[in-house]
Each structure stands twice: as structure tokens, then as C-alpha cells.
C-alpha positions in Angstrom: 106.5 122.3 98.4 107.2 118.6 99.0 107.2 115.6 96.8 108.1 116.8 93.3 107.5 113.8 91.0 108.7 113.2 87.5 106.9 110.2 86.1 107.4 108.7 82.7 104.3 107.7 80.7 103.6 105.2 77.9 102.0 107.9 75.8 103.6 107.8 72.4 103.4 111.3 71.0 102.6 111.0 67.3 102.3 108.1 64.8 101.9 110.3 61.8 104.9 112.5 61.1 102.7 114.8 58.9 100.4 115.7 61.7 101.4 116.8 65.2 98.8 116.5 68.0 97.4 119.7 69.5 97.1 118.1 73.0 98.8 115.3 74.9 97.6 113.2 77.8 99.3 114.8 80.8 98.1 112.1 83.2 95.6 109.2 83.0 92.5 109.0 85.2 92.5 106.9 88.3 95.1 105.5 90.7 98.4 104.4 89.3 101.6 102.8 90.7 104.7 104.4 89.2 108.4 103.6 89.6 110.4 106.7 90.7 113.7 107.8 92.4 113.1 109.4 95.8 115.9 111.0 97.7 118.4 109.2 95.3 116.9 105.8 96.0 114.5 103.7 93.9 110.9 103.9 95.0 107.5 102.9 93.9 104.6 105.3 94.8 101.0 105.6 93.9 99.3 108.8 92.6 95.5 109.5 92.3 94.0 111.5 89.5 90.4 112.7 89.2 88.5 115.3 87.2 88.5 117.8 90.1 92.2 118.3 89.6 91.7 119.9 86.2 90.4 123.3 87.4 93.1 123.4 90.1 95.9 122.7 87.7 94.6 124.9 84.9 94.2 127.8 87.4 97.9 127.4 88.3 98.9 127.2 84.7 97.0 130.3 83.7 98.5 132.2 86.7 102.0 131.2 85.6 101.3 132.2 82.1 100.0 135.6 83.2 103.2 136.2 85.3 105.3 135.3 82.3 103.3 137.7 80.0 103.8 140.4 82.6 107.6 139.8 82.5 107.6 138.7 86.2 108.5 135.0 85.8 109.7 132.6 83.1 107.0 130.9 81.1 105.9 127.3 81.8 107.0 124.9 79.2 107.7 121.3 78.2 111.4 120.4 78.0 113.4 117.4 76.9 114.3 114.6 79.4 113.5 116.9 82.4 116.8 118.6 81.8 115.4 122.1 82.1 116.9 123.3 78.9 115.4 123.8 75.4 111.6 124.1 75.2 109.8 121.4 73.2 106.3 122.9 73.6 104.4 125.6 75.3 101.4 124.4 77.5 98.3 126.5 77.1 95.4 124.8 78.8 94.5 121.7 81.0 91.2 119.9 80.2 89.6 116.6 81.1 89.0 113.9 78.5 89.2 110.4 80.1 92.2 111.8 82.1 94.0 115.1 82.3 95.0 116.4 78.9 97.2 119.4 78.1 96.8 121.6 75.1 100.2 122.6 73.7 101.9 124.7 71.0 105.0 122.9 69.6 108.3 124.8 69.3 110.4 124.2 66.2 112.7 121.9 68.2 109.8 120.0 69.7 108.0 119.6 66.3 111.2 118.3 64.7 111.8 115.8 67.6 108.3 114.4 67.4 107.9 114.3 63.7 111.4 112.8 63.3 110.6 110.2 66.1 113.6 111.4 68.1 111.4 111.4 71.2 108.4 109.1 71.5 106.9 109.6 75.0 105.7 112.3 77.4 106.5 112.6 81.1 104.4 114.8 83.4 106.0 116.7 86.3 103.9 117.5 89.4 103.7 117.7 93.2 101.8 115.2 95.3 101.1 114.7 99.0 101.9 111.7 101.1 98.7 110.0 100.1 99.5 110.2 96.4 97.0 113.0 95.6 98.3 115.3 92.9 98.3 118.8 94.3 100.1 121.2 91.9 102.4 121.8 89.0 105.8 123.5 89.4 105.3 127.3 89.8 108.4 128.0 87.6 110.0 125.9 84.8 108.9 122.8 83.0 105.7 120.9 83.9 106.6 117.9 81.8 109.1 116.6 79.3 109.5 114.6 76.1 111.3 111.3 77.1 112.0 107.8 75.7 111.3 105.5 78.7 107.8 104.5 79.9 106.7 103.9 83.5 102.9 104.6 83.9 101.1 101.2 83.9 97.9 102.6 82.5 98.1 105.5 80.2 96.8 106.2 76.7 99.3 105.8 73.9 99.1 109.0 72.0 99.9 107.1 68.9 96.8 104.9 69.4 94.8 107.9 70.4 95.7 109.8 67.2 95.0 106.7 65.1 91.6 106.2 66.7 90.9 109.9 66.3 91.7 109.6 62.6 89.5 106.6 62.2 86.6 108.4 63.9 87.0 111.2 61.4 86.9 108.7 58.6 83.8 107.1 60.1 82.1 110.6 60.4 82.9 111.4 56.8 81.4 108.0 55.7 78.3 108.8 57.6 78.0 112.3 56.1 78.8 114.0 59.4 81.3 116.8 59.9 84.9 115.8 61.0 84.2 117.4 64.4 81.3 115.0 65.1 81.5 113.5 68.6 81.4 109.8 69.4 77.8 110.1 70.6 76.8 111.8 67.3 78.5 109.0 65.3 76.8 106.3 67.3 73.5 108.1 67.0 73.9 108.3 63.2 74.8 104.6 63.1 71.7 103.7 65.1 69.6 105.8 62.8 71.1 104.1 59.7 70.6 100.7 61.3 66.9 101.3 61.7 66.4 102.7 58.2 68.9 100.4 56.2 66.1 98.1 55.0 64.3 100.9 53.3 67.1 102.6 51.2 70.0 101.1 49.4 72.1 104.2 49.6 71.7 104.3 53.4 72.6 100.6 53.5 75.9 101.4 51.6 76.7 104.1 54.1 76.1 101.8 57.0 78.3 99.1 55.5 81.1 101.6 55.2 80.6 102.8 58.7 80.6 99.3 60.1 83.8 98.5 58.2 85.5 101.6 59.6 84.2 100.8 63.1 85.6 97.3 62.8 89.0 98.7 61.8 88.9 101.0 64.9 88.1 98.0 67.1 91.0 96.1 65.7 93.4 99.0 66.3 92.0 99.3 69.9 92.6 95.6 70.5 96.2 96.0 69.2 96.7 98.9 71.6 95.3 96.9 74.5 97.7 94.0 73.7 100.7 96.3 73.4 99.8 97.9 76.8 99.6 94.4 78.4 102.9 93.4 77.0 104.5 96.6 78.3 103.0 96.0 81.7 104.4 92.5 81.9 107.8 93.7 80.8 107.8 96.4 83.5 106.9 93.8 86.1 109.6 91.5 84.8 112.2 94.2 85.2 111.5 94.2 89.0 110.6 90.6 89.6 111.7 87.3 88.1 109.1 86.4 85.5 110.1 83.5 83.1 110.3 84.8 79.6 108.4 81.8 78.2 105.3 82.7 80.2 105.3 86.5 79.6 103.3 86.3 76.3 100.7 84.1 78.0 100.3 86.5 80.9 100.1 89.5 78.5 97.3 87.7 76.6 95.5 87.1 80.0 95.7 90.8 80.9 94.4 91.8 77.5 91.4 89.5 77.8 90.7 90.1 81.5 92.9 92.7 83.2 91.9 91.8 86.8 92.6 88.0 86.4 95.7 88.6 84.3 97.2 91.0 86.9 96.5 88.5 89.7 98.6 86.0 87.8 101.3 88.6 87.2 101.3 89.6 90.9 102.1 86.0 91.8 105.7 86.5 90.6 107.3 88.3 93.6 110.9 87.1 93.6 112.7 90.5 93.4 115.6 91.3 91.1 118.5 93.3 92.4 118.1 97.0 91.5 120.7 98.3 89.1 121.1 101.5 91.3 119.6 104.9 91.4 120.5 107.6 88.9 121.9 110.9 90.0 119.2 113.5 90.8 119.2 117.2 91.4 118.2 118.2 94.9 117.1 121.5 96.4 117.2 122.7 99.9 113.7 124.1 99.4 112.3 120.9 98.1 112.3 118.1 100.8 111.2 114.6 99.7 112.2 115.5 96.1 111.0 112.7 93.8 112.1 112.2 90.2 111.1 109.4 88.0 114.2 108.3 86.1 114.6 105.9 83.2 113.7 102.6 84.6 116.7 101.2 82.8 118.8 103.2 85.2 116.7 102.9 88.4 114.9 99.6 88.2 116.3 97.7 85.2 114.5 97.7 81.8 110.7 98.0 82.0 
């Protein structure tokens, strides 16, 4: 199978050392430009991700797990730095939630690495065709890795996701809903309280608490958007000459209006000299083998 891609993400794994996530964002929805190493040379490619992929990838994952359970193949797993060594987590299921997510069971080594902040990001491993359509996960071996270098331009920070999830749980509790309440159920409850707030002081108190919790969530979301914009500008500046003094201004523009801000960023096209491509494993059975390496090695710091 052609075009094996290893792409670093900006998905921070866990902000709260006391609570590990039971799922991670394997790949964000939509079309994304990623910096990779292809045939030992730096390259920039685009991949396309939609909801239809989930059933295909999950079928492949479950087939691989079945073979492992039958003793006919090694189990799929998440490793460290795409090194193919120790397992950090065992993948159990793909599902869709604003992108492709992967449910995992952490190993002792993976749990220690995440809770101890030894590793902060996740990097998916997959196959794609020439058009950038994701087609499969590796049949044997790791399907992703814990890493420390980001490259996806638009991907959920798991840290922000977990913080938002925690805030949503707090809002649900304040509204008298179960912790498992969905966003739609929370919004419905808020709408209900808004309409009845003038008739009952106790409901008014609940609504005030809910609004405060929601405001906190919005603030954290705004901080996440700003952090993502700064990371995007830094990645572009690693490839092209962007004056340091204007980078915060461009990041603010992207955070306020992504389309306009990115047009401004795209205007800086004077290329920097690549630092050189990192070494990469190749296989006679894998032509057009693509690995996404640390951008500090292949493209300069992102």
C-alpha cells in the first residue's frame, strides 16, 4: 500500500494529571495541509477527512484486533515517537465527534508519560491516496504515536477539549442534570430556565450559575482559539520569513476572522532554507513512503 503518512497533531493529551482521557482526536474533520517527509525529502501534502471514513477505519481496526485475539497477528497499538517499540495505549474503537476520535486503553507506560507530561501530543499514522483521501490504517503495528511536535494546522487541543468537557459537566450539575447530559440537553435546560426565571427565585439562581459557568467555558474556548492561531503563525514563520513583530498581530487577526487573517499570513511567501530531512525507515513493499517528522528537523521550528 502506498503513501504511509505519519502526521503530528496539536492535540495536547491531558491537562489534568489526575484524569486520563478515554479517547483522543485521531484526526480533525475537513481538509488539512500537513508538513511531512516524503522519500527522505521535506514535503507538504493535503489530507481530507470526513465522517464516512469512520466505518472504514473502525472495520479495519476491529479486523486487526480479531486477528490479534486469535494469535494470528500482533495487536494494533499506539507507540512513542513512531518508533515501533513500547506501547503507550491500545486502540479499541474509532468514532465520529467533530472529527475522527479513537477510544483507547492506556498502558502503564502511556499513563505515566501522559500524567507526568513527558509526552504532550498525539500523531496519527495512516495511508492516503494521491488526492489526499485517507484510505486505511496500517494492518500491523502502531496506528499512531505520542509525540512532542505539532504539525496539523487545525486540530482540537485535547487539553482544551478535556477542560471544556469538565466545564460542561459542571454546568450540567449546576442545572440539576446528570454529568452525561449532552450539549443539546444543557442548552434546552438553559432555555427552559430562561423562560421561567422571572417566576421562581430558585430557578433564577440556577440560571445565574449556569450563565457564569458558560461564560467561563467561552473564555477558555477563546484562549484555545488564540493559542491555535499563534501556533499556526509560528508554523508558517518556520517555513517563510514573517517578521517577529507582526506575528502577534496576525495571530489576533486569525483568531477574530480566520479567513481574513490567513490571507494576511499567506502574503508572506519568502521561503526559508530547509534545515534538511530527518532519516526515515523505508520498505521495499511501501513505495512513496511518507513520514511526518519533527518540524524542527524537517522544516525548522513550527
